[in-house]
DOSE-841758 format. One record per residue: x, y, z of N, C-alpha, C in turn; residue number from 1; residue in one letter; chain. Coordinates in Angstrom, 1 decimal. Example, Ala and Ser with C-alpha at 12.3 -4.5 7.8 and 13.67 -1.06 7.14 Angstrom:
{{13.2,-5.7,7.8},{12.3,-4.5,7.8},{13.2,-3.3,7.8},1,'A','A'} {{12.8,-2.2,7.1},{13.7,-1.1,7.1},{12.9,0.0,7.9},2,'S','A'} 
REM end
This chain:
{{145.2,96.1,103.0},{144.4,95.4,101.9},{143.4,95.7,102.0},1,'M','A'} {{142.4,96.1,101.2},{140.7,95.8,101.2},{140.4,94.1,101.3},2,'C','A'} {{139.5,94.0,102.0},{139.1,92.9,102.0},{138.0,92.5,100.8},3,'K','A'} {{138.1,91.3,100.2},{137.3,91.3,99.0},{135.8,91.0,99.6},4,'K','A'} {{134.6,91.7,98.6},{133.3,91.6,99.2},{132.5,91.4,97.8},5,'T','A'} {{131.2,90.5,98.0},{130.8,90.5,96.9},{129.7,91.7,96.4},6,'V','A'} {{129.8,92.1,94.9},{129.2,93.0,94.7},{127.7,92.8,94.3},7,'N','A'} {{126.9,93.7,95.0},{125.7,93.5,95.2},{124.9,94.6,94.3},8,'I','A'} {{123.6,94.2,93.5},{122.6,95.0,92.8},{121.5,94.6,93.8},9,'A','A'} {{121.0,95.8,94.1},{119.2,96.1,94.6},{118.3,96.4,93.3},10,'V','A'} {{117.4,95.8,93.3},{116.5,96.0,92.4},{115.2,96.2,93.0},11,'L','A'} {{114.8,97.4,92.7},{113.8,98.2,93.6},{112.7,98.8,92.2},12,'V','A'} {{111.3,98.8,93.2},{109.9,99.4,92.5},{109.8,101.0,93.1},13,'S','A'} {{109.8,100.7,94.2},{108.7,102.1,95.2},{109.8,102.5,96.1},14,'G','A'} {{109.4,102.7,97.4},{109.8,103.3,98.5},{111.3,103.2,99.2},15,'G','A'} {{111.5,101.8,98.7},{113.1,101.1,99.4},{113.2,101.0,100.8},16,'G','A'} {{112.3,100.4,101.4},{112.6,100.5,103.0},{113.6,99.4,103.0},17,'T','A'} {{113.2,98.1,102.5},{114.1,97.1,102.2},{115.7,97.5,101.9},18,'N','A'} {{115.6,98.5,101.0},{116.8,98.8,100.5},{117.5,99.6,101.6},19,'L','A'} {{116.9,100.6,102.2},{117.3,100.9,103.3},{117.7,100.1,104.4},20,'Q','A'} {{117.0,99.2,105.0},{117.6,98.1,105.6},{119.0,97.4,105.4},21,'A','A'} {{119.3,97.6,104.0},{120.5,96.8,103.4},{121.5,98.0,103.8},22,'L','A'} {{121.4,99.1,103.4},{121.9,100.3,103.3},{122.4,100.4,105.2},23,'I','A'} {{121.6,101.0,106.0},{121.7,100.8,107.1},{122.9,99.3,108.0},24,'D','A'} {{122.3,98.3,107.3},{123.7,97.2,107.8},{124.6,97.2,107.2},25,'A','A'} {{124.9,97.6,106.1},{126.3,98.1,105.6},{127.0,99.0,106.2},26,'G','A'} {{126.2,100.1,106.5},{126.9,101.1,107.7},{127.2,100.5,109.2},27,'K','A'} {{126.5,99.7,109.7},{126.9,99.0,110.8},{127.8,97.9,110.7},28,'S','A'} {{127.7,97.1,109.9},{128.8,96.0,109.8},{128.1,94.9,109.9},29,'G','A'} {{126.9,94.9,110.0},{126.2,93.7,110.0},{126.0,93.1,108.7},30,'A','A'} {{126.2,94.1,107.4},{126.6,93.4,106.1},{127.5,93.7,105.6},31,'L','A'} {{129.1,92.9,106.0},{130.2,92.9,105.7},{130.7,92.5,104.5},32,'H','A'} {{130.5,91.1,104.2},{130.4,90.4,103.1},{130.2,90.9,101.9},33,'S','A'} {{129.3,91.7,101.6},{128.9,92.1,100.3},{128.8,94.1,100.6},34,'G','A'} {{129.1,94.5,99.1},{128.8,95.7,99.2},{127.9,96.2,98.3},35,'T','A'} {{127.0,96.9,98.5},{125.8,97.5,97.5},{126.3,98.5,96.3},36,'I','A'} {{126.5,98.1,94.9},{127.4,98.8,94.3},{126.5,99.3,93.3},37,'K','A'} {{125.3,99.0,92.9},{124.1,99.5,92.4},{122.8,99.0,92.7},38,'L','A'} {{121.9,100.2,92.3},{120.3,100.1,92.7},{119.5,100.5,91.3},39,'V','A'} {{118.9,99.6,90.6},{118.4,99.6,89.8},{116.7,99.6,89.9},40,'I','A'} {{115.9,100.8,89.3},{114.6,100.9,89.6},{113.7,100.6,88.0},41,'S','A'} {{112.6,99.7,88.4},{111.7,100.0,87.0},{111.0,100.9,87.0},42,'D','A'} {{110.9,101.8,87.9},{110.0,102.6,87.8},{110.8,104.4,88.2},43,'T','A'} {{110.2,105.2,87.4},{110.9,106.3,87.1},{110.0,107.1,88.9},44,'K','A'} {{111.2,108.1,89.5},{110.8,108.8,90.5},{110.4,107.7,92.0},45,'G','A'} {{111.0,106.2,91.7},{110.8,105.5,92.8},{111.7,106.3,93.7},46,'A','A'} {{111.1,106.4,95.5},{111.5,107.3,96.1},{113.0,106.3,97.1},47,'Y','A'} {{113.4,104.9,96.7},{114.3,103.9,96.5},{115.7,104.6,96.1},48,'A','A'} {{115.2,105.6,94.9},{116.5,106.1,93.8},{117.1,107.0,95.2},49,'L','A'} {{116.3,108.0,95.9},{116.9,108.5,96.5},{117.7,108.3,97.7},50,'E','A'} {{117.2,107.4,98.3},{118.0,106.7,99.3},{119.1,106.1,98.7},51,'R','A'} {{119.2,105.5,97.6},{120.3,105.2,96.9},{121.7,106.4,96.7},52,'A','A'} {{121.0,107.5,96.3},{121.7,108.2,96.0},{122.4,109.2,97.3},53,'E','A'} {{121.6,109.1,98.5},{122.0,109.8,99.8},{123.1,108.8,100.2},54,'A','A'} {{123.1,107.5,99.7},{124.0,106.7,100.4},{125.4,106.5,100.0},55,'A','A'} {{125.1,107.4,98.5},{126.3,107.3,97.6},{126.7,106.3,96.5},56,'G','A'} {{125.4,105.4,96.3},{125.3,104.2,95.5},{124.6,104.8,94.0},57,'I','A'} {{125.3,104.2,93.2},{125.4,104.1,91.7},{123.8,103.7,91.7},58,'K','A'} {{122.9,104.7,90.9},{121.7,104.5,90.6},{121.4,104.1,89.1},59,'T','A'} {{120.3,103.4,88.3},{120.0,103.3,87.0},{118.5,103.0,87.1},60,'A','A'} {{117.9,103.6,86.1},{116.2,103.5,85.8},{116.2,102.4,84.4},61,'I','A'} {{115.7,101.6,84.7},{115.0,100.6,83.3},{113.5,100.5,83.2},62,'V','A'} {{112.7,101.8,83.0},{111.4,101.9,83.0},{110.8,100.7,82.3},63,'P','A'} {{109.5,100.5,82.8},{108.6,99.1,82.5},{107.6,99.7,81.6},64,'K','A'} {{107.8,99.2,80.3},{106.7,99.8,79.4},{105.4,99.1,79.5},65,'E','A'} {{104.5,100.0,79.5},{103.0,99.1,79.3},{102.6,98.6,78.5},66,'K','A'} {{102.1,97.0,78.7},{101.9,96.3,77.3},{103.0,95.7,76.8},67,'G','A'} {{104.2,96.4,77.1},{105.4,95.4,76.4},{105.9,94.1,77.5},68,'A','A'} {{106.4,93.2,76.5},{107.0,92.5,77.4},{108.2,92.4,78.4},69,'D','A'} {{108.9,91.8,79.0},{110.0,92.3,79.9},{111.4,92.2,79.1},70,'N','A'} {{111.5,91.6,77.9},{112.8,91.1,77.2},{113.5,92.1,77.1},71,'A','A'} {{112.7,93.5,76.8},{113.9,94.5,76.5},{114.5,95.1,78.1},72,'G','A'} {{113.8,95.5,79.3},{113.8,95.6,80.2},{115.0,94.7,80.9},73,'L','A'} {{114.7,93.2,80.9},{116.0,92.0,81.2},{117.1,92.6,80.5},74,'E','A'} {{117.3,93.1,79.1},{118.6,93.1,78.3},{119.1,94.1,79.1},75,'K','A'} {{118.0,95.3,79.2},{119.0,96.1,79.8},{119.4,96.2,81.1},76,'A','A'} {{118.8,95.5,82.1},{119.3,95.1,83.3},{120.3,93.9,83.1},77,'I','A'} {{120.3,93.1,82.5},{121.5,91.8,82.1},{123.1,92.9,81.6},78,'L','A'} {{123.0,94.1,80.8},{124.1,94.7,80.7},{124.4,95.5,81.7},79,'S','A'} {{123.2,96.2,82.6},{123.9,96.9,83.7},{124.6,96.3,84.7},80,'L','A'} {{124.2,94.7,84.9},{124.6,93.8,85.8},{126.1,93.5,85.4},81,'L','A'} {{126.1,93.2,84.1},{127.7,92.8,83.5},{128.5,94.0,83.5},82,'E','A'} {{128.1,95.0,83.3},{129.0,96.5,83.3},{129.7,96.5,84.6},83,'E','A'} {{128.7,96.3,86.0},{129.1,96.4,87.2},{129.5,95.6,87.7},84,'N','A'} {{130.3,94.3,86.9},{130.7,93.2,87.7},{129.8,92.8,88.9},85,'G','A'} {{128.6,92.6,88.8},{127.4,92.1,90.0},{127.7,90.7,90.0},86,'I','A'} {{127.5,90.4,91.3},{127.6,88.6,91.8},{126.4,88.2,92.1},87,'E','A'} {{125.9,89.3,92.9},{124.5,88.9,93.6},{123.2,89.9,93.6},88,'L','A'} {{122.5,89.4,93.0},{121.2,90.5,93.0},{120.1,90.2,94.3},89,'I','A'} {{119.6,91.3,94.4},{118.6,91.6,95.8},{117.5,91.9,95.2},90,'V','A'} {{116.2,91.4,95.6},{115.0,91.9,94.7},{114.4,92.4,96.2},91,'L','A'} {{114.2,93.9,96.1},{113.7,94.3,97.4},{112.5,95.0,96.7},92,'A','A'} {{111.2,94.3,97.0},{110.2,95.1,96.4},{110.1,95.7,95.2},93,'G','A'} {{110.6,94.3,93.9},{110.9,94.4,92.7},{109.6,93.9,92.2},94,'F','A'} {{108.5,94.9,91.5},{107.5,94.1,91.2},{107.3,93.6,89.8},95,'M','A'} {{108.5,93.6,89.2},{108.5,92.8,87.9},{109.0,91.5,88.2},96,'T','A'} {{108.2,90.5,87.1},{108.4,88.8,87.6},{109.6,88.6,86.5},97,'I','A'} {{110.9,88.4,86.7},{111.9,87.8,86.0},{111.3,86.3,85.4},98,'L','A'} {{111.9,86.6,84.0},{111.5,85.4,82.9},{112.4,83.9,83.7},99,'S','A'} {{112.4,82.9,83.2},{113.5,81.9,83.6},{114.7,81.9,82.7},100,'K','A'} {{114.7,82.4,81.7},{116.0,82.8,80.9},{117.1,83.6,82.0},101,'D','A'} {{116.4,84.5,82.6},{117.1,85.7,83.0},{117.4,84.9,84.5},102,'F','A'} {{116.6,84.3,85.3},{117.0,83.7,86.2},{117.9,82.7,86.1},103,'V','A'} {{117.9,81.8,85.3},{119.2,80.7,84.9},{120.2,81.2,84.8},104,'S','A'} {{120.4,82.3,84.4},{121.7,82.9,84.5},{122.2,83.3,85.6},105,'R','A'} {{121.5,83.7,86.6},{122.0,83.6,87.9},{121.5,82.9,88.8},106,'Y','A'} {{121.7,81.7,88.7},{121.3,80.7,89.6},{121.8,80.9,90.9},107,'E','A'} {{121.1,80.7,92.1},{121.7,81.0,93.5},{122.3,82.2,93.4},108,'K','A'} {{122.1,83.0,92.7},{122.5,84.4,92.7},{121.6,85.7,92.9},109,'R','A'} {{120.0,85.4,92.7},{119.2,86.2,93.0},{118.3,86.0,94.4},110,'I','A'} {{118.1,86.9,95.0},{117.1,86.6,96.7},{116.3,87.6,96.5},111,'I','A'} {{114.9,87.1,97.2},{114.1,88.1,97.5},{113.3,87.6,98.8},112,'N','A'} {{112.9,88.8,99.4},{112.2,89.1,100.4},{110.4,88.8,100.0},113,'V','A'} {{109.8,87.9,100.8},{108.3,88.1,100.5},{107.3,88.3,101.8},114,'H','A'} {{106.4,88.9,102.4},{105.9,89.1,103.4},{105.0,88.4,103.8},115,'P','A'} {{105.4,86.7,103.8},{104.4,86.0,104.7},{105.6,84.7,104.6},116,'S','A'} {{104.9,83.8,105.5},{106.2,82.6,105.7},{105.6,81.6,104.7},117,'L','A'} {{106.5,81.6,103.7},{106.2,80.5,102.5},{106.3,79.2,103.0},118,'I','A'} {{105.2,78.5,102.7},{104.5,78.4,101.2},{103.1,79.3,101.4},119,'P','A'} {{102.7,79.6,103.0},{101.5,80.6,102.6},{101.4,81.7,102.2},120,'A','A'} {{100.1,82.1,101.3},{100.2,83.2,100.8},{101.3,83.8,99.8},121,'F','A'} {{101.8,83.0,99.0},{102.8,83.1,97.8},{102.4,82.7,96.5},122,'C','A'} {{103.3,83.3,95.6},{103.1,83.1,94.2},{102.4,84.0,93.6},123,'G','A'} {{101.7,83.4,92.1},{101.3,84.7,91.3},{100.4,85.2,92.0},124,'A','A'} {{100.1,86.5,91.7},{99.2,87.5,92.6},{99.4,87.7,94.1},125,'G','A'} {{100.2,87.1,94.4},{100.3,87.5,96.2},{101.4,88.6,96.2},126,'F','A'} {{101.3,89.9,96.3},{102.6,91.0,96.5},{102.0,92.3,97.2},127,'Y','A'} {{102.8,92.5,98.0},{102.3,94.2,98.9},{101.3,93.7,99.6},128,'G','A'} {{100.3,94.4,100.0},{99.1,94.5,100.7},{97.9,93.0,100.5},129,'L','A'} {{98.2,92.6,99.5},{97.4,91.7,98.8},{97.7,90.5,99.5},130,'K','A'} {{99.3,90.4,100.0},{99.2,89.1,101.2},{98.7,89.2,102.3},131,'V','A'} {{98.9,90.7,103.0},{98.3,90.5,104.5},{96.9,90.9,104.3},132,'H','A'} {{95.9,91.0,103.6},{94.9,91.0,103.3},{94.4,89.6,103.2},133,'E','A'} {{95.4,88.6,102.5},{94.8,87.5,102.2},{95.0,86.7,103.9},134,'A','A'} {{96.1,86.8,104.4},{96.4,86.7,105.7},{95.4,86.8,106.7},135,'A','A'} {{94.8,88.2,106.7},{93.7,88.0,107.8},{92.3,87.4,107.3},136,'L','A'} {{92.4,87.6,106.0},{90.8,86.8,105.7},{90.9,85.8,105.7},137,'A','A'} {{92.0,84.9,105.9},{92.1,83.5,106.3},{92.0,83.2,108.1},138,'Y','A'} {{92.5,84.5,108.4},{92.2,84.4,109.5},{93.6,83.5,110.8},139,'G','A'} {{94.8,83.6,109.9},{95.9,83.1,110.8},{96.1,84.0,111.9},140,'V','A'} {{96.8,83.4,112.9},{97.4,84.0,114.1},{99.0,84.6,114.2},141,'K','A'} {{99.6,84.2,113.2},{100.7,84.1,113.3},{101.3,84.1,111.6},142,'V','A'} {{102.0,85.3,111.0},{102.7,85.1,109.4},{103.9,85.4,110.0},143,'T','A'} {{104.5,86.7,108.6},{105.9,86.6,109.0},{106.5,87.0,107.5},144,'G','A'} {{107.9,86.8,107.6},{108.6,86.8,106.1},{109.5,85.7,105.4},145,'A','A'} {{109.8,85.6,104.3},{111.0,84.9,104.0},{111.7,85.4,102.8},146,'T','A'} {{112.8,85.1,103.3},{113.9,85.3,102.0},{114.4,84.1,101.6},147,'V','A'} {{114.3,84.0,100.2},{114.3,82.9,99.6},{115.2,83.2,98.1},148,'H','A'} {{115.7,82.0,97.6},{116.6,82.2,96.4},{115.3,82.3,95.3},149,'F','A'} {{115.6,82.7,94.2},{114.6,83.1,92.8},{115.0,82.0,92.2},150,'V','A'} {{113.6,81.1,91.6},{114.0,80.5,90.3},{112.7,80.9,89.5},151,'N','A'} {{112.5,79.9,88.7},{111.5,80.3,87.8},{110.1,80.1,87.8},152,'E','A'} {{109.8,79.8,89.4},{108.6,79.6,89.8},{108.4,81.1,91.1},153,'V','A'} {{107.4,81.7,90.8},{107.1,82.8,91.6},{107.1,82.0,93.3},154,'A','A'} {{108.2,82.7,93.8},{108.4,82.7,95.3},{108.5,81.4,95.3},155,'D','A'} {{109.0,80.2,94.6},{109.1,78.8,94.3},{110.8,78.6,95.1},156,'G','A'} {{111.3,79.5,94.8},{112.9,78.9,95.0},{113.0,78.4,96.8},157,'G','A'} {{114.4,78.2,97.0},{114.9,77.4,98.4},{114.9,78.5,99.3},158,'E','A'} {{114.2,78.4,100.5},{114.2,79.2,101.5},{115.5,79.4,102.1},159,'I','A'} {{115.8,80.8,102.3},{116.9,80.9,102.9},{116.8,81.4,104.7},160,'I','A'} {{115.8,82.2,104.7},{115.6,82.7,106.3},{114.1,82.7,106.5},161,'L','A'} {{113.4,82.7,107.7},{112.2,83.1,107.9},{112.1,83.6,109.2},162,'Q','A'} {{111.1,84.5,109.4},{111.0,85.2,110.7},{109.4,85.3,111.1},163,'K','A'} {{108.8,84.8,112.2},{107.4,84.9,112.3},{107.0,86.1,112.9},164,'A','A'} {{105.6,86.7,112.7},{105.2,87.7,113.6},{103.9,87.6,113.9},165,'V','A'} {{103.6,88.2,115.0},{102.1,87.6,115.1},{100.7,88.7,114.5},166,'K','A'} {{99.5,88.0,114.6},{98.8,89.0,114.1},{97.8,89.1,115.4},167,'V','A'} {{97.7,90.6,115.4},{96.8,91.2,116.6},{95.8,91.4,116.2},168,'L','A'} {{94.6,91.5,117.4},{93.3,91.8,116.9},{92.9,93.1,116.7},169,'D','A'} {{92.4,93.2,115.8},{92.0,94.6,115.1},{93.0,95.0,113.9},170,'G','A'} {{93.8,94.3,113.5},{94.7,94.5,112.7},{94.1,94.8,111.3},171,'D','A'} {{94.6,95.7,110.5},{94.4,96.2,108.9},{95.3,95.8,108.5},172,'T','A'} {{95.2,95.6,107.2},{96.1,94.8,106.2},{97.6,95.8,106.2},173,'P','A'} {{97.2,97.5,106.4},{98.1,98.3,106.4},{98.9,98.0,107.6},174,'E','A'} {{98.3,98.2,108.8},{98.9,97.8,110.2},{100.1,96.9,110.1},175,'R','A'} {{99.4,95.4,110.0},{99.9,94.0,109.8},{101.1,94.5,108.8},176,'L','A'} {{101.1,95.0,107.9},{102.4,95.2,106.8},{103.5,96.0,107.4},177,'Q','A'} {{103.3,96.9,107.9},{104.4,97.7,108.7},{104.7,96.9,109.8},178,'K','A'} {{104.1,95.9,110.6},{104.6,95.1,111.7},{105.7,94.1,111.0},179,'R','A'} {{105.3,93.6,109.7},{105.9,92.8,109.1},{107.2,93.1,108.5},180,'V','A'} {{107.1,94.1,108.1},{108.2,94.9,107.7},{109.3,95.2,108.8},181,'M','A'} {{108.8,96.0,109.8},{109.4,96.3,111.0},{110.3,95.2,111.6},182,'R','A'} {{109.7,94.2,111.9},{110.0,93.0,112.7},{110.5,92.0,111.8},183,'L','A'} {{110.1,91.8,110.8},{110.9,90.6,110.1},{111.7,91.2,108.7},184,'A','A'} {{111.0,91.7,107.9},{111.7,91.8,106.3},{113.4,92.6,106.7},185,'E','A'} {{113.0,94.0,107.7},{113.9,94.7,107.9},{115.3,94.0,108.4},186,'W','A'} {{115.4,92.9,109.0},{116.0,92.2,109.9},{116.4,90.6,109.1},187,'K','A'} {{115.7,90.0,108.8},{116.0,88.6,107.9},{116.5,89.1,106.3},188,'I','A'} {{116.0,90.2,105.6},{116.9,90.5,104.5},{118.5,90.8,104.7},189,'L','A'} {{118.8,91.7,105.1},{120.2,92.0,105.6},{121.0,91.0,105.9},190,'P','A'} {{120.4,89.9,106.8},{120.9,88.5,107.6},{121.0,88.0,106.3},191,'A','A'} {{120.2,87.7,105.5},{120.1,86.6,104.4},{120.9,86.9,103.5},192,'A','A'} {{121.1,88.1,103.1},{122.2,88.7,102.3},{123.8,88.8,102.8},193,'T','A'} {{124.1,88.8,103.9},{125.3,88.6,104.4},{125.7,86.9,104.5},194,'E','A'} {{124.7,86.4,104.6},{124.8,84.8,104.9},{125.2,84.2,103.6},195,'T','A'} {{124.7,84.5,102.2},{124.5,84.3,101.0},{126.1,84.9,100.5},196,'V','A'} {{126.4,86.2,100.5},{127.8,86.7,100.3},{128.7,85.5,101.2},197,'C','A'} {{128.9,85.7,102.3},{129.7,84.9,102.9},{130.0,83.7,101.9},198,'E','A'} {{129.1,82.8,101.9},{128.9,81.9,100.8},{129.8,81.6,99.7},199,'K','A'} {{129.4,82.7,99.1},{129.6,83.2,97.9},{131.5,83.7,97.9},200,'I','A'} {{131.8,84.3,98.8},{133.4,84.2,99.1},{134.2,83.0,99.7},201,'L','A'} {{133.6,82.0,100.2},{134.3,80.8,100.7},{134.2,79.8,99.7},202,'E','A'} {{133.5,79.9,98.4},{133.4,78.9,97.4},{132.1,78.1,97.9},203,'G','A'} {{131.2,78.4,98.8},{130.4,77.0,99.0},{128.8,77.4,98.4},204,'R','A'} {{128.8,78.1,97.4},{127.5,78.5,96.6},{127.9,78.8,95.4},205,'L','A'} 
REM end
């Protein structure tokens, strides 16, 4: 008899390195309480889609229209989530801010990875390289990554896991970004996903 696992959808916008970390965790058994059933991109041609297809995972593209609000995009995503019986949503470099209405439908069922130690360098306007540029400009000696639940406040949900990474002399935003990904994001996102899936299966969440 197959063990029950949580059906996961991963939402992406770009290269999908965090998605790859989740796929690899699934293959190694580090992520065993959840199964990635669907990868949704808001960007056509996102390399993350190729990663998903190579792993045999179903994909969908819900393109974001310039100048339009997100109502249509969210409606399409909700439809896909329901069709595929999705129980947990993982935001892995997803660049669209989800509305309060959307996240309220999936309370404690959406998690996100952010490339800083929240509450530092987070919230509106802090994404991608901008986070690492701000960390270097401020002169911090330690940065890192955080996995948190998603609520109506950008980067404002309850923290699940954090991991610190040292800032080194001579760091550029690009160099720091790669180190934070390798040493923090790719480790704590699969670990946090497994923890949340376990709690869902045990009825503790």
